[in-house]
All heavy atoms as an XYZ file, in Angstrom:
946
protein
N      11.595      8.730      7.841
C      10.991      7.428      8.212
C      10.402      6.743      7.103
O      10.462      5.514      6.937
C       9.960      7.646      9.350
C       9.399      6.390      9.898
S      10.642      5.212     10.600
C      10.352      5.569     12.366
N       9.931      7.550      6.108
C       9.252      6.947      4.799
C      10.318      6.142      4.160
O       9.898      5.086      3.631
C       8.689      8.069      4.048
C       8.048      7.614      2.773
C       7.538      8.802      1.865
O       7.539      9.900      2.309
O       7.205      8.439      0.700
N      11.510      6.614      4.018
C      12.551      5.933      3.147
C      12.913      4.617      3.934
O      13.275      3.691      3.334
C      13.687      6.781      2.903
C      13.397      7.928      1.904
C      13.443      9.268      2.338
C      13.006      7.637      0.685
C      13.085     10.216      1.504
C      12.702      8.639     -0.217
C      12.829      9.961      0.139
O      12.502     10.942     -0.701
N      12.884      4.675      5.235
C      13.199      3.463      6.018
C      12.239      2.307      5.806
O      12.551      1.203      5.533
C      13.282      3.821      7.495
C      13.525      2.625      8.394
C      14.720      1.890      8.424
C      12.479      2.264      9.291
C      14.944      0.945      9.285
C      12.698      1.189     10.132
C      13.875      0.508     10.172
N      10.881      2.675      5.817
C       9.884      1.754      5.566
C       9.971      1.268      4.086
O       9.819     -0.001      3.847
C       8.535      2.406      5.795
C       8.367      2.723      7.228
C       7.373      1.452      5.421
C       8.477      1.633      8.297
N      10.212      2.135      3.118
C      10.422      1.663      1.801
C      11.596      0.625      1.655
O      11.404     -0.353      1.021
C      10.624      2.873      0.847
C       9.359      3.670      0.654
C      11.141      2.419     -0.576
C       9.528      4.962     -0.048
N      12.719      0.968      2.336
C      13.849      0.054      2.318
C      13.452     -1.334      2.958
O      13.747     -2.320      2.415
C      14.945      0.608      3.111
N      12.672     -1.318      4.081
C      12.243     -2.576      4.595
C      11.347     -3.388      3.684
O      11.519     -4.585      3.500
C      11.501     -2.253      5.951
C      12.210     -1.848      7.193
C      11.346     -1.623      8.299
C      13.353     -2.735      7.498
N      10.388     -2.718      2.986
C       9.603     -3.378      2.036
C      10.420     -4.027      0.970
O      10.178     -5.163      0.529
C       8.634     -2.303      1.451
C       7.502     -1.828      2.369
C       6.690     -0.779      1.645
C       5.575     -0.219      2.510
N       4.650      0.717      1.807
N      11.408     -3.287      0.380
C      12.253     -3.810     -0.696
C      12.976     -5.002     -0.146
O      13.127     -6.024     -0.843
C      13.040     -2.809     -1.181
C      12.255     -1.682     -1.990
C      14.134     -3.278     -2.182
C      13.020     -0.427     -2.433
N      13.613     -4.906      1.042
C      14.432     -5.991      1.560
C      13.579     -7.240      1.725
O      14.005     -8.335      1.320
C      15.106     -5.628      2.915
C      16.192     -4.564      2.632
C      15.698     -6.743      3.594
C      16.617     -3.777      3.857
N      12.385     -7.100      2.459
C      11.599     -8.261      2.745
C      11.034     -8.932      1.388
O      11.265    -10.051      1.236
C      10.384     -7.875      3.614
C       9.368     -8.948      3.639
C      10.891     -7.433      4.989
N      10.560     -8.076      0.492
C       9.941     -8.570     -0.715
C      10.949     -9.307     -1.538
O      10.776    -10.355     -2.031
C       9.251     -7.551     -1.518
N      12.148     -8.640     -1.860
C      13.096     -9.242     -2.729
C      13.778    -10.552     -2.082
O      14.021    -11.525     -2.743
C      14.232     -8.246     -3.098
C      13.715     -7.115     -3.988
C      14.858     -6.223     -4.405
C      13.088     -7.548     -5.277
N      13.847    -10.431     -0.772
C      14.423    -11.651     -0.048
C      13.530    -12.876     -0.229
O      13.930    -14.010     -0.514
C      14.630    -11.345      1.399
O      15.699    -10.390      1.556
N      12.138    -12.616      0.040
C      11.214    -13.742     -0.087
C      11.057    -14.196     -1.578
O      10.964    -15.416     -1.735
C       9.863    -13.299      0.525
C       9.940    -13.187      1.984
C       8.541    -12.585      2.545
C      10.202    -14.408      2.762
N      11.067    -13.251     -2.556
C      10.987    -13.647     -3.965
C      12.306    -14.505     -4.287
O      12.103    -15.472     -4.982
C      10.889    -12.414     -4.812
C       9.472    -11.700     -4.731
C       9.627    -10.434     -5.424
C       8.440    -12.573     -5.219
N      13.437    -14.153     -3.719
C      14.613    -14.962     -4.053
C      14.416    -16.422     -3.502
O      14.715    -17.339     -4.148
C      15.785    -14.246     -3.312
C      17.034    -15.117     -3.404
O      17.477    -15.499     -4.447
N      17.575    -15.421     -2.314
N      13.892    -16.489     -2.253
C      13.731    -17.852     -1.585
C      12.767    -18.637     -2.473
O      13.019    -19.828     -2.754
C      13.226    -17.707     -0.112
C      12.779    -19.031      0.351
C      14.367    -17.068      0.727
N      11.671    -18.104     -2.915
C      10.559    -18.853     -3.403
C      10.733    -18.956     -4.988
O      10.153    -19.942     -5.551
C       9.200    -18.272     -3.114
C       8.836    -18.655     -1.686
C       9.135    -17.970     -0.519
C       8.240    -19.845     -1.338
N       8.761    -18.689      0.587
C       8.198    -19.842      0.087
C       7.844    -21.074     -2.002
C       7.652    -21.005      0.834
C       7.203    -21.992     -1.285
C       7.192    -22.010      0.169
N      11.465    -18.109     -5.677
C      11.644    -18.175     -7.170
C      12.995    -18.628     -7.544
O      13.074    -19.345     -8.521
C      11.212    -16.868     -7.739
C       9.762    -16.363     -7.401
C       9.576    -14.948     -8.082
C       8.813    -17.302     -7.961
N      14.024    -18.290     -6.859
C      15.340    -18.563     -7.352
C      15.997    -19.706     -6.505
O      16.721    -20.438     -7.022
C      16.307    -17.360     -7.144
C      15.838    -16.185     -8.071
C      16.752    -14.948     -7.851
C      15.737    -16.487     -9.552
N      15.648    -19.830     -5.222
C      16.259    -20.859     -4.293
C      15.411    -22.084     -4.105
O      15.730    -22.985     -3.364
C      16.663    -20.252     -2.968
C      17.524    -18.972     -3.089
C      18.948    -19.329     -3.678
O      19.451    -20.405     -3.352
N      19.456    -18.578     -4.528
N      14.203    -22.066     -4.744
C      13.254    -23.119     -4.475
C      13.716    -24.545     -4.574
O      13.486    -25.375     -3.615
C      11.989    -23.053     -5.540
C      10.872    -23.897     -5.256
C       9.877    -23.473     -4.351
C      10.771    -25.147     -5.849
C       8.745    -24.237     -4.135
C       9.670    -25.974     -5.545
C       8.716    -25.509     -4.684
N      14.541    -24.882     -5.542
C      15.088    -26.218     -5.675
C      16.532    -26.301     -5.288
O      17.157    -27.314     -5.662
C      14.899    -26.691     -7.153
C      13.514    -27.100     -7.456
O      12.901    -27.754     -6.678
N      12.955    -26.629     -8.542
N      17.026    -25.339     -4.567
C      18.452    -25.403     -4.026
C      18.568    -25.654     -2.552
O      17.650    -25.360     -1.760
C      19.105    -24.074     -4.416
C      19.082    -23.842     -5.937
C      19.765    -22.496     -6.202
C      19.892    -22.324     -7.732
N      20.295    -20.978     -8.067
N      19.628    -26.309     -2.163
C      19.928    -26.551     -0.780
C      20.510    -25.281     -0.170
O      21.355    -24.613     -0.729
C      20.960    -27.712     -0.685
O      21.236    -27.944      0.599
N      20.021    -24.944      0.919
C      20.575    -23.854      1.761
C      20.695    -24.307      3.179
O      20.095    -25.265      3.633
C      19.648    -22.589      1.631
O      18.566    -22.825      2.427
C      19.380    -22.224      0.317
N      21.491    -23.601      3.953
C      21.732    -23.954      5.322
C      20.446    -23.684      6.258
O      20.404    -24.084      7.343
C      22.921    -23.320      5.886
C      22.884    -21.804      5.991
C      24.234    -21.222      6.524
C      24.204    -19.738      6.631
N      25.457    -19.281      7.221
N      19.538    -22.863      5.738
C      18.312    -22.504      6.445
C      17.161    -23.469      6.156
O      16.146    -23.306      6.904
C      17.894    -21.041      6.076
C      18.971    -20.098      6.494
C      19.217    -19.683      7.751
C      19.905    -19.515      5.654
N      20.267    -18.752      7.779
C      20.684    -18.591      6.470
C      20.187    -19.480      4.307
C      21.757    -17.820      5.932
C      21.271    -18.768      3.780
C      22.031    -17.951      4.636
N      17.281    -24.435      5.357
C      16.207    -25.404      5.143
C      15.875    -26.202      6.404
O      16.772    -26.558      7.153
C      16.555    -26.319      4.078
C      16.746    -25.682      2.730
C      15.443    -26.016      1.872
N      15.693    -25.301      0.482
C      15.019    -24.372      0.133
N      14.050    -23.847      0.806
N      15.231    -23.794     -1.035
N      14.649    -26.442      6.644
C      14.215    -27.199      7.750
C      14.721    -28.670      7.734
O      14.720    -29.290      6.664
N      15.005    -29.160      8.879
C      15.527    -30.531      8.981
C      16.732    -30.664      8.110
O      17.673    -29.896      8.097
N      16.741    -31.833      7.254
C      17.869    -32.064      6.407
C      17.417    -31.820      4.950
O      18.056    -32.426      4.036
C      18.400    -33.533      6.592
C      18.975    -33.660      7.949
O      19.707    -32.809      8.405
N      18.638    -34.724      8.586
N      16.419    -31.090      4.662
C      15.834    -30.858      3.366
C      16.851    -30.218      2.422
O      17.668    -29.392      2.774
C      14.613    -29.905      3.425
N      16.781    -30.740      1.173
C      17.658    -30.186      0.080
C      16.903    -29.145     -0.835
O      17.496    -28.515     -1.608
C      18.247    -31.276     -0.751
C      19.001    -32.261      0.116
C      20.313    -31.744      0.622
C      21.133    -32.733      1.226
N      21.808    -32.225      2.535
N      15.637    -29.115     -0.767
C      14.842    -28.208     -1.564
C      13.507    -27.847     -0.834
O      13.286    -28.366      0.268
C      14.497    -28.768     -2.955
C      13.747    -30.077     -2.894
O      12.768    -30.167     -2.200
N      14.247    -31.051     -3.527
N      12.596    -27.044     -1.339
C      11.461    -26.586     -0.611
C      10.456    -27.648     -0.405
O       9.899    -27.732      0.628
C      10.826    -25.419     -1.392
C       9.800    -24.587     -0.616
S      10.530    -23.728      0.670
C      11.245    -22.274     -0.146
N      10.295    -28.536     -1.340
C       9.365    -29.638     -1.199
C       9.780    -30.589     -0.066
O       8.937    -30.970      0.770
C       9.211    -30.510     -2.474
C       8.654    -29.580     -3.673
C       8.274    -31.705     -2.260
C       7.117    -29.153     -3.388
N      10.992    -30.915     -0.004
C      11.601    -31.732      1.067
C      11.419    -31.047      2.440
O      11.185    -31.675      3.380
C      13.092    -32.108      0.838
C      13.315    -33.051     -0.245
C      14.753    -33.427     -0.442
O      15.576    -33.198      0.475
O      15.130    -33.874     -1.487
N      11.555    -29.735      2.408
C      11.397    -29.026      3.650
C      10.007    -29.111      4.180
O       9.753    -29.273      5.414
C      11.766    -27.550      3.454
C      11.815    -26.680      4.673
C      12.349    -25.260      4.557
O      12.678    -24.865      3.407
O      12.401    -24.600      5.478
N       9.086    -28.973      3.334
C       7.644    -29.085      3.822
C       7.414    -30.487      4.220
O       6.610    -30.643      5.268
C       6.699    -28.671      2.681
C       6.308    -27.177      2.666
C       7.350    -26.220      2.405
C       5.076    -26.802      3.063
C       7.063    -24.855      2.498
C       4.760    -25.445      3.040
C       5.754    -24.476      2.829
N       7.867    -31.531      3.548
C       7.768    -32.878      4.113
C       8.378    -33.106      5.391
O       7.919    -33.762      6.325
C       8.325    -33.838      3.015
C       7.449    -33.885      1.780
C       7.815    -35.063      1.005
N       6.942    -35.139     -0.166
C       7.341    -35.197     -1.442
N       8.629    -35.146     -1.750
N       6.368    -35.174     -2.411
N       9.587    -32.438      5.623
C      10.304    -32.479      7.010
C       9.349    -32.000      8.002
O       9.377    -32.324      9.212
C      11.589    -31.694      6.932
N       8.509    -30.892      7.691
C       7.585    -30.358      8.691
C       6.332    -31.218      8.885
O       5.425    -30.906      9.709
C       7.102    -28.969      8.262
C       8.289    -27.936      8.154
C       8.185    -26.965      7.077
C       9.309    -27.938      9.033
C       9.233    -26.063      7.037
C      10.282    -26.994      8.874
C      10.220    -26.101      7.978
O      11.248    -25.170      7.708
N       6.190    -32.273      8.030
C       5.049    -33.142      8.110
C       3.914    -32.573      7.257
O       2.706    -32.942      7.558
N       4.224    -31.723      6.388
C       3.136    -31.099      5.581
C       3.052    -31.692      4.126
O       4.160    -32.085      3.646
C       3.402    -29.559      5.448
C       3.380    -28.840      6.754
C       3.859    -27.356      6.556
C       1.989    -28.926      7.372
N       1.919    -31.767      3.489
C       1.952    -32.321      2.104
C       2.568    -31.350      1.131
O       2.654    -30.142      1.369
C       0.429    -32.507      1.821
C      -0.240    -31.360      2.793
C       0.681    -31.420      4.019
N       2.942    -31.965      0.013
C       3.660    -31.118     -1.082
C       2.752    -30.033     -1.539
O       3.240    -28.876     -1.851
C       4.074    -32.025     -2.171
N       1.394    -30.204     -1.714
C       0.644    -29.315     -2.256
C       0.541    -27.973     -1.378
O       0.426    -26.883     -1.881
C      -0.886    -29.732     -2.433
C      -1.540    -30.167     -1.230
C      -1.647    -31.369     -0.665
C      -2.209    -29.255     -0.312
N      -2.378    -31.363      0.480
C      -2.814    -30.112      0.731
C      -2.530    -27.936     -0.326
C      -3.623    -29.542      1.722
C      -3.337    -27.425      0.714
C      -3.854    -28.273      1.758
N       0.751    -28.100     -0.035
C       0.821    -27.022      0.941
C       1.988    -26.066      0.468
O       1.861    -24.846      0.579
C       1.008    -27.529      2.293
C       0.947    -26.367      3.243
S      -0.521    -25.732      3.942
C      -1.276    -27.223      4.667
N       3.101    -26.650      0.045
C       4.198    -25.887     -0.408
C       3.842    -24.921     -1.524
O       4.216    -23.658     -1.447
C       5.307    -26.785     -0.862
S       6.797    -25.892     -1.381
N       3.037    -25.362     -2.382
C       2.677    -24.545     -3.489
C       1.714    -23.447     -3.070
O       1.720    -22.290     -3.603
C       2.089    -25.338     -4.636
C       3.122    -26.170     -5.262
C       3.166    -27.628     -4.972
C       4.183    -25.696     -6.009
C       4.090    -28.371     -5.520
C       5.183    -26.428     -6.613
C       5.202    -27.749     -6.245
O       6.224    -28.607     -6.864
N       0.802    -23.695     -2.138
C      -0.136    -22.738     -1.621
C       0.568    -21.634     -0.925
O       0.340    -20.452     -1.119
C      -1.229    -23.379     -0.736
C      -2.038    -22.391     -0.003
C      -2.114    -24.413     -1.503
N       1.540    -22.069     -0.021
C       2.295    -21.103      0.792
C       3.126    -20.290     -0.112
O       3.274    -19.027      0.028
C       3.124    -21.778      1.892
C       4.103    -20.881      2.452
C       2.196    -22.377      2.939
N       3.687    -20.950     -1.072
C       4.580    -20.208     -2.084
C       3.836    -19.215     -2.835
O       4.268    -18.099     -2.994
N       2.673    -19.585     -3.351
C       1.727    -18.610     -4.046
C       1.496    -17.397     -3.149
O       1.561    -16.284     -3.623
C       0.453    -19.257     -4.494
C      -0.520    -18.362     -5.120
C      -0.370    -17.923     -6.408
C      -1.544    -17.902     -4.291
C      -1.327    -17.029     -6.949
C      -2.545    -16.996     -4.929
C      -2.340    -16.496     -6.235
N       1.084    -17.696     -1.887
C       0.762    -16.589     -0.928
C       1.921    -15.652     -0.731
O       1.862    -14.459     -0.769
C       0.190    -17.120      0.289
C      -1.163    -17.824      0.263
C      -1.537    -18.520      1.507
C      -2.252    -16.806     -0.205
N       3.130    -16.272     -0.419
C       4.346    -15.531     -0.211
C       4.804    -14.606     -1.375
O       5.143    -13.543     -1.201
C       5.460    -16.391      0.291
C       5.168    -16.765      1.802
C       6.510    -17.391      2.431
C       6.291    -17.764      3.860
N       7.455    -18.281      4.482
N       4.697    -15.319     -2.535
C       5.029    -14.466     -3.758
C       4.099    -13.302     -4.001
O       4.481    -12.260     -4.279
C       5.260    -15.433     -5.028
C       5.267    -14.611     -6.210
C       6.436    -16.289     -4.833
N       2.750    -13.702     -3.880
C       1.759    -12.630     -4.149
C       1.805    -11.502     -3.118
O       1.841    -10.360     -3.503
C       0.360    -13.261     -4.096
O       0.315    -14.273     -5.126
C      -0.704    -12.239     -4.305
N       1.938    -11.889     -1.792
C       2.119    -10.785     -0.798
C       3.460    -10.069     -0.910
O       3.436     -8.832     -0.651
C       1.997    -11.444      0.619
C       0.568    -11.995      0.821
C       0.543    -12.811      2.133
C      -0.417    -10.861      0.981
N       4.456    -10.715     -1.424
C       5.770     -9.983     -1.578
C       5.596     -8.956     -2.696
O       6.074     -7.821     -2.599
C       6.944    -10.891     -1.905
O       7.176    -11.739     -0.843
N       4.915     -9.353     -3.750
C       4.596     -8.434     -4.908
C       3.826     -7.283     -4.365
O       3.945     -6.114     -4.849
C       4.035     -9.152     -6.086
C       5.020    -10.086     -6.740
C       4.291    -10.933     -7.842
C       6.243     -9.423     -7.406
N       2.738     -7.509     -3.592
C       1.924     -6.491     -3.047
C       2.697     -5.593     -2.171
O       2.447     -4.361     -2.239
C       0.708     -7.159     -2.377
C      -0.408     -7.784     -3.171
C      -1.391     -8.458     -2.154
C      -1.068     -6.776     -4.018
N       3.532     -6.128     -1.443
C       4.446     -5.277     -0.524
C       5.210     -4.298     -1.473
O       5.320     -3.132     -1.062
C       5.276     -6.156      0.334
C       6.004     -5.382      1.443
C       4.964     -4.844      2.452
C       6.936     -6.295      2.168
N       5.769     -4.727     -2.557
C       6.483     -3.783     -3.465
C       5.556     -2.889     -4.044
O       5.886     -1.613     -4.111
C       7.227     -4.621     -4.532
C       8.485     -5.445     -4.198
C       8.853     -6.260     -5.372
C       9.525     -4.575     -3.708
N       4.372     -3.331     -4.389
C       3.373     -2.367     -5.049
C       2.857     -1.356     -4.071
O       2.559     -0.234     -4.413
C       2.219     -3.129     -5.583
N       2.950     -1.667     -2.740
C       2.512     -0.777     -1.735
C       3.385      0.501     -1.642
O       2.971      1.531     -0.966
C       2.435     -1.394     -0.327
O       3.687     -1.609      0.247
N       4.626      0.474     -2.209
C       5.383      1.598     -2.285
C       4.686      2.783     -3.008
O       4.710      3.897     -2.636
C       6.764      1.390     -2.887
C       7.566      0.337     -2.007
C       7.646      2.663     -3.153
C       8.811     -0.283     -2.643
N       3.967      2.379     -4.103
C       3.193      3.354     -4.891
C       1.718      3.356     -4.490
O       1.017      4.359     -4.700
C       3.293      2.936     -6.319
C       4.633      3.034     -6.937
S       5.333      4.690     -6.853
C       4.327      5.433     -8.006
N       1.241      2.281     -3.913
C      -0.142      2.105     -3.465
C      -0.247      1.820     -2.036
O      -0.416      0.595     -1.698
C      -0.850      1.188     -4.470
C      -0.836      1.414     -5.873
C       0.158      0.719     -6.605
C      -1.657      2.374     -6.407
C       0.231      1.113     -7.911
C      -1.524      2.684     -7.822
C      -0.622      1.973     -8.566
O      -0.500      2.268     -9.912
N      -0.157      2.797     -1.215
C       0.006      2.551      0.245
C      -1.165      1.752      0.918
O      -1.046      1.126      1.924
C       0.020      4.028      0.914
C       0.405      4.834     -0.205
C       0.005      4.209     -1.545
N      -2.288      1.687      0.187
C      -3.463      1.034      0.750
C      -3.250     -0.537      0.747
O      -3.924     -1.225      1.498
C      -4.768      1.379     -0.028
C      -4.743      0.984     -1.437
C      -4.200      2.079     -2.380
O      -3.508      3.014     -1.916
O      -4.420      1.888     -3.614
N      -2.275     -0.936      0.074
C      -1.884     -2.369      0.104
C      -0.981     -2.796      1.208
O      -0.754     -4.013      1.455
C      -1.198     -2.753     -1.336
C      -1.993     -2.487     -2.593
C      -1.136     -2.730     -3.806
C      -3.234     -3.400     -2.461
N      -0.319     -1.800      1.890
C       0.683     -2.056      2.825
C       0.265     -2.979      3.962
O       1.023     -3.965      4.155
C       1.121     -0.690      3.438
C       2.280     -0.839      4.423
C       2.712      0.564      4.902
O       3.539      1.154      4.168
O       2.243      0.971      5.993
N      -0.844     -2.698      4.635
C      -1.125     -3.542      5.864
C      -1.497     -4.971      5.405
O      -1.081     -5.915      6.052
C      -2.283     -2.894      6.633
C      -1.708     -1.791      7.464
O      -0.504     -1.739      7.873
N      -2.672     -0.985      8.027
N      -2.266     -5.124      4.346
C      -2.608     -6.468      3.821
C      -1.411     -7.279      3.628
O      -1.277     -8.490      4.090
C      -3.454     -6.386      2.538
O      -4.677     -5.624      2.828
C      -3.786     -7.698      2.019
N      -0.443     -6.673      2.823
C       0.775     -7.442      2.524
C       1.689     -7.682      3.708
O       2.058     -8.838      3.907
C       1.597     -6.597      1.480
N       1.878     -6.703      4.558
C       2.796     -6.899      5.765
C       2.254     -7.834      6.769
O       2.971     -8.655      7.281
C       3.117     -5.550      6.313
N       0.930     -7.677      7.044
C       0.245     -8.569      7.994
C       0.133     -9.990      7.543
O       0.430    -10.976      8.231
C      -1.013     -8.011      8.558
C      -0.851     -6.725      9.299
C      -1.836     -8.989      9.336
C      -2.032     -5.886      9.552
N      -0.096    -10.141      6.249
C      -0.226    -11.458      5.650
C       1.075    -12.147      5.664
O       1.182    -13.266      6.009
N       2.178    -11.392      5.288
C       3.504    -12.003      5.368
C       3.932    -12.305      6.722
O       4.462    -13.379      7.112
C       4.555    -11.122      4.716
C       4.467    -11.064      3.178
C       5.411     -9.957      2.648
C       4.855    -12.436      2.648
N       3.523    -11.462      7.784
C       3.849    -11.703      9.160
C       3.285    -13.004      9.658
O       3.898    -13.787     10.325
C       3.393    -10.527     10.034
N       1.970    -13.205      9.191
C       1.341    -14.564      9.679
C       2.019    -15.730      9.035
O       2.300    -16.698      9.693
C      -0.164    -14.449      9.219
C      -0.994    -13.453      9.976
C      -2.434    -13.366      9.334
C      -1.106    -13.850     11.377
N       2.362    -15.645      7.705
C       3.045    -16.751      7.079
C       4.433    -17.046      7.693
O       4.904    -18.131      7.859
C       3.124    -16.501      5.649
C       1.815    -16.633      4.796
C       2.052    -16.102      3.397
C       1.269    -18.033      4.868
N       5.111    -15.943      8.045
C       6.489    -16.034      8.670
C       6.377    -16.587     10.006
O       7.196    -17.321     10.422
C       7.198    -14.680      8.632
C       7.583    -14.236      7.257
C       7.877    -12.757      7.223
C       8.842    -15.047      6.747
N       5.292    -16.219     10.803
C       5.103    -16.900     12.138
C       4.956    -18.321     11.923
O       5.402    -19.127     12.735
C       3.853    -16.289     12.771
O       4.017    -14.916     12.945
N       4.247    -18.825     10.888
C       4.041    -20.176     10.638
C       5.398    -20.919     10.262
O       5.615    -21.996     10.721
N       6.233    -20.206      9.524
C       7.530    -20.724      9.213
C       8.402    -20.965     10.451
O       9.011    -22.109     10.605
C       8.255    -19.761      8.311
O       7.596    -19.576      7.114
N       8.352    -20.017     11.385
C       9.168    -20.128     12.652
C       8.480    -21.290     13.423
O       9.338    -22.087     13.979
C       9.032    -18.741     13.431
C       9.867    -17.688     12.605
C       9.592    -18.986     14.777
C       9.500    -16.321     13.084
N       7.204    -21.269     13.548
C       6.613    -22.447     14.332
C       6.975    -23.791     13.769
O       7.152    -24.743     14.513
C       5.203    -22.253     14.511
O       4.552    -22.454     13.256
N       7.065    -23.933     12.454
C       7.420    -25.188     11.826
C       8.835    -25.556     12.243
O       9.153    -26.737     12.555
C       7.264    -25.170     10.300
C       5.809    -25.138      9.941
S       4.975    -26.674     10.253
C       3.900    -26.234     11.588
N       9.715    -24.613     12.123
C      11.227    -24.875     12.513
C      11.223    -25.363     13.999
O      12.002    -26.265     14.365
C      12.034    -23.624     12.326
C      12.416    -23.370     10.961
N      13.445    -24.141     10.316
C      12.015    -22.459     10.029
C      13.615    -23.689      9.060
N      12.748    -22.694      8.879
N      10.555    -24.627     14.841
C      10.481    -24.973     16.302
C       9.956    -26.431     16.468
O      10.480    -27.107     17.298
C       9.814    -23.899     17.063
C      10.616    -22.657     17.029
C       9.581    -24.396     18.604
C       9.850    -21.451     17.631
N       8.849    -26.679     15.811
C       8.177    -27.896     15.873
C       9.080    -29.141     15.574
O       9.044    -30.168     16.317
C       7.012    -27.954     14.944
C       6.235    -29.227     14.924
C       5.127    -29.154     13.932
N       4.458    -30.435     13.799
C       3.777    -30.857     12.774
N       3.555    -29.993     11.693
N       3.083    -31.929     12.791
N       9.978    -28.960     14.667
C      10.897    -30.139     14.379
C      12.294    -29.946     15.045
O      13.214    -30.648     14.679
C      11.121    -30.283     12.835
C      11.751    -29.158     12.113
C       9.753    -30.625     12.158
C      12.207    -29.437     10.698
N      12.348    -28.917     16.003
C      13.501    -28.761     16.733
C      14.790    -28.420     16.038
O      15.853    -28.861     16.303
C      13.780    -30.061     17.694
C      12.655    -30.289     18.572
C      12.931    -31.523     19.460
C      11.945    -31.904     20.475
N      10.524    -31.804     20.211
N      14.524    -27.572     14.924
C      15.727    -26.959     14.202
C      16.497    -26.028     15.127
O      15.795    -25.366     16.089
C      15.143    -26.194     13.009
C      15.077    -27.056     11.766
O      15.588    -28.136     11.650
O      14.315    -26.527     10.839
N      17.822    -25.944     14.927
C      18.559    -24.863     15.700
C      18.002    -23.496     15.280
O      17.544    -23.302     14.227
C      19.985    -25.127     15.263
C      19.950    -25.961     14.076
C      18.597    -26.728     14.047
N      18.220    -22.526     16.211
C      17.700    -21.243     16.033
C      18.178    -20.549     14.735
O      17.451    -19.801     14.091
C      18.059    -20.305     17.229
C      17.436    -18.964     17.079
S      17.989    -17.848     18.546
C      16.861    -18.539     19.699
N      19.493    -20.799     14.293
C      19.924    -20.152     13.136
C      19.120    -20.395     11.893
O      19.040    -19.653     10.959
C      21.461    -20.478     12.942
C      21.709    -21.693     12.174
C      21.644    -21.746     10.780
C      21.919    -22.933     12.875
C      21.959    -22.954     10.059
C      22.207    -24.087     12.116
C      22.191    -24.110     10.763
N      18.491    -21.561     11.869
C      17.677    -21.940     10.657
C      16.458    -21.093     10.511
O      15.960    -20.858      9.459
C      17.264    -23.398     10.690
C      18.406    -24.254     10.425
C      18.059    -25.673     10.075
C      19.173    -26.557      9.559
N      18.780    -27.752      8.966
N      15.863    -20.627     11.684
C      14.640    -19.709     11.518
C      14.986    -18.295     11.804
O      14.038    -17.427     11.850
C      13.510    -20.242     12.367
C      13.719    -20.453     13.813
C      13.471    -19.375     14.650
C      14.188    -21.604     14.326
C      13.648    -19.521     15.987
C      14.251    -21.770     15.740
C      14.021    -20.737     16.543
N      16.184    -17.883     12.017
C      16.618    -16.494     12.207
C      16.186    -15.596     11.071
O      15.634    -14.501     11.323
C      18.126    -16.395     12.539
C      18.570    -15.012     12.913
C      17.876    -14.459     14.236
C      20.120    -15.016     13.076
N      16.378    -15.949      9.789
C      15.979    -15.061      8.688
C      14.397    -14.910      8.741
O      13.968    -13.687      8.641
C      16.348    -15.772      7.523
C      17.475    -16.777      7.847
C      17.128    -17.111      9.225
N      13.731    -15.897      9.029
C      12.183    -15.721      9.070
C      11.825    -14.748     10.312
O      10.966    -13.908     10.138
C      11.485    -17.066      9.323
N      12.509    -14.913     11.414
C      12.306    -14.009     12.546
C      12.604    -12.547     12.204
O      11.916    -11.637     12.629
C      13.065    -14.511     13.716
N      13.694    -12.337     11.504
C      14.031    -10.972     11.113
C      13.046    -10.439     10.185
O      12.600     -9.340     10.368
C      15.516    -10.958     10.479
C      16.515    -11.367     11.559
C      15.727     -9.610      9.829
C      17.912    -11.612     11.077
N      12.580    -11.181      9.199
C      11.634    -10.651      8.229
C      10.278    -10.465      8.909
O       9.485     -9.524      8.596
C      11.454    -11.704      6.966
C      12.660    -11.742      6.179
C      13.184    -12.914      5.708
C      13.446    -10.614      5.930
C      14.290    -13.096      4.914
C      14.589    -10.714      5.182
C      15.018    -11.918      4.724
N       9.897    -11.320      9.874
C       8.738    -11.066     10.652
C       8.786     -9.723     11.393
O       7.794     -8.955     11.319
C       8.548    -12.217     11.668
C       7.452    -11.992     12.723
C       6.085    -11.821     12.148
C       7.387    -13.211     13.632
N       9.892     -9.480     11.994
C      10.041     -8.219     12.771
C       9.924     -7.026     11.727
O       9.284     -6.000     12.065
C      11.447     -8.174     13.506
N      10.549     -7.153     10.624
C      10.414     -6.103      9.505
C       8.969     -5.879      9.061
O       8.536     -4.790      8.974
C      11.291     -6.401      8.329
C      12.787     -6.380      8.603
S      13.614     -6.886      7.127
C      15.322     -6.533      7.594
N       8.307     -6.989      8.943
C       6.882     -6.868      8.479
C       6.030     -6.226      9.632
O       5.104     -5.373      9.299
C       6.367     -8.201      8.208
S       6.838     -8.915      6.599
N       6.302     -6.552     10.858
C       5.541     -5.898     11.997
C       5.894     -4.370     12.065
O       4.979     -3.535     12.330
C       5.934     -6.555     13.251
C       5.285     -8.009     13.384
C       5.817     -8.708     14.672
C       3.819     -8.072     13.181
N       7.097     -4.068     11.768
C       7.474     -2.650     11.758
C       6.680     -1.895     10.647
O       6.169     -0.781     10.827
C       9.058     -2.367     11.615
C       9.706     -2.866     12.928
C       9.419     -1.008     11.247
C      11.214     -3.017     12.801
N       6.716     -2.580      9.504
C       5.998     -1.902      8.329
C       4.501     -1.735      8.711
O       3.906     -0.703      8.403
C       6.137     -2.817      7.087
C       7.577     -2.793      6.617
C       5.196     -2.425      6.003
C       7.923     -3.931      5.681
N       3.967     -2.786      9.230
C       2.487     -2.695      9.534
C       2.174     -1.739     10.640
O       1.025     -1.112     10.638
C       1.903     -4.059      9.911
N       3.059     -1.584     11.587
C       2.695     -0.818     12.920
C       3.146      0.614     12.831
O       2.738      1.461     13.633
C       3.223     -1.572     14.065
C       2.722     -2.954     14.318
C       3.358     -3.645     15.442
C       1.225     -2.834     14.505
N       4.099      0.960     11.957
C       4.559      2.314     11.846
C       3.941      3.183     10.745
O       3.665      2.661      9.639
C       6.154      2.352     11.705
C       6.755      1.778     13.062
C       6.585      3.780     11.441
C       8.226      1.874     13.053
């Protein structure tokens, strides 16, 4: 079970780091509304651009903490629960603007993974 949790941590953390560091200014099929980049996505949700940077900072920091929790288990719950809360917010924003389900499916999967990490 330990290796399974480690695998989940790596998958979640690297996926979120990819979204926020490598895909930030790129168009993807998962962007909310008709957004072409992360700033446009936050605007589609009716949120100010500065909020994008706050959420991005939190997601990157918590993703790094999730990776660090492989060696420092005391970081695990903080990182997993923090990411779960942020991912819940992502899902609610997609629902709020009536995005089709496929657009928030990745966030839902990562939310489930974070909950497994935190609860097992």
